[in-house]
Structures are given as structure tokens and as C-alpha cells.
N, C-alpha and C positions, 0 to 999 in steps of 0.2 A: 499585431501583424505577424504573419507566418514567416518563419525563417526558411531560407533556401534549403532544398532537399528534404523537406518534411511533408511534402504533398501526399506521400503514401500513408501518413498517419492522420492528418487533419480532417479529410472528408468524413471519416468515421464519426467524428464528434457531432456532425450536423445531420446525421441520419435520424429519421423518425423511428420510434420504437417498433412500429409496424413493419418497417423495412429492415429490421435487424435479423433477417433470416440468414441462415448459413449460406454464404456464397461459395461458388466453386473455388477450388484451390487455384491460385494464380497470383500474379503480382499486380496490384492496383496502385501503381506509383506515379501516374501522371494523368492529366485530364483529357488527353487526345485532341487538344486544340492548343496550338502554340500561343495564341494571343490571350486566351482565357487562363491558360496555365501560368504565363508570365504575370498577368494581372493578379492572380490569386497568390502566387508564391512570392513575387518580388514587389508587388504594388502596381497601381495604375500608372504612375509616372514612368516606370520601367517599361511597361507594355506600350505606352505611347511613344517613348523614345525608340523602341524597336520598330514600331510601325513607321515613325518618321525616318529612321535610317533606311529602311527598305524602300520607302517611297522616294527619298532623296536620291539614292543610288539609281533607282529605276528611272527617275526623271532626268538625271544627269546623262545617263547612257542613251535613253530614248531620244532626248532632244539633240544629242550630238550625232547620232547615226542617221543617215538619210533614209527615210522610209519610202519616199515616193520617187527615188532615183536609184540608179545602180550604185551598189556599195563601192566606195573607194577603198584604197589600201588602208588597212587598220580598222575600218569600220566593221569588218566581219567579226572581230573580237567583241565589239560592242553589241552586235546582234546576239552573239552567244551569251554575253553577260546578261542581256535583257531576258533571254530565254531562261537562264538559270534563276534569276530573281523572281520571275513570274512563277516558275516551278516551286520555288521555296515558299512564296506567298500562298499559292493554292494548296500546296502540300501541308502548310502550317494550319490550315483549316481543319485537317483531319488527323494530324499527328504532331507531336512535339519534335519536329525534325531537326531543329537547331539545338536540341538537347543532346544529340549524338555527336561525339567528337569528330567522327570521320565526315559527316555531313557539314558540320560547322567549319572544319578546316578547308574543305573543298569550296564552300560558299565564300569564305573570307579570301581565299586565293583568287577566285574568279572576280570578286569585286575589286581586289587590288589590281589585277591585270586589266580590268575595265578602266580603272582610273589612270593607269599607265598609258593605255591606248588613247584616252581623252587628252592627256598631256602631250602625247606624241603628235596627235592630229593638230592640236592648237599650236605646237611648236612649228610644224611644217607650214601651217597657214601664215604664221607670222613671218617665216623665212621667205615665203612666196611673194609677200607684199613688197 
């Protein structure tokens, strides 16, 4: 199993002798796909846990915000959180975006704010009953 942060060295072991041409100078440190990179570097269970976490957060926010009716107070935050999660999911197909600390910090803050909004909406619904 590959240890974390060694992806820049490991792919060279699997290249065919025909493809060992000199490559342009550059940094070849990740696989340009978040899901494949996590599966290769940290294992398939970690990649599946990442996909599960993204899907669960997306489901929690999407199911809570009213899509077919005008947004109530607090649901605007959920719409924003859904947009951010969809952006991370799509962006992860082309880049290891959660591998950058600034993107990861923003993503975790948005997800946390989304769950605070879900809790706030559930609290107000219980108080209204």
C-alpha cells in the first residue's frame, strides 16, 4: 500500500520502459482526480468514505431546503452549501481540490455552517408546533 504524500514517486515505478522518455521539467505530484488520487494514495475504503461524506452532506442539505417553493429564512445557506458541495464534487473530477488547505478549510466551514442551518431550521419547526 502506498503511504500518503508519496504519489509523486510511485507512478514512475509502473511506467513501461517504452514510456520512460524524458518528460518536461515540472512537478508530477498528484493524479488530477480527487477520487482516483485518494484511492491510490490512501486506499479504496478512504475514497469510498470521502464519496459517502460528500453524498451524505449533499443529501442532508438538498432534502432540507425547499427546491420547489420559495426559500424560507435559513434555507438560503443550505442552497449555498449545496452549490459548494456540487462544485467540489465536479471540481474533484479534474483536480485534487481538497488536497489544498485553503479549499479544504473553506469546504469544511461551509459544510459546518450548512449543518448549523439544518439544526436551526429543525429547532424552529419544533418550536412552531
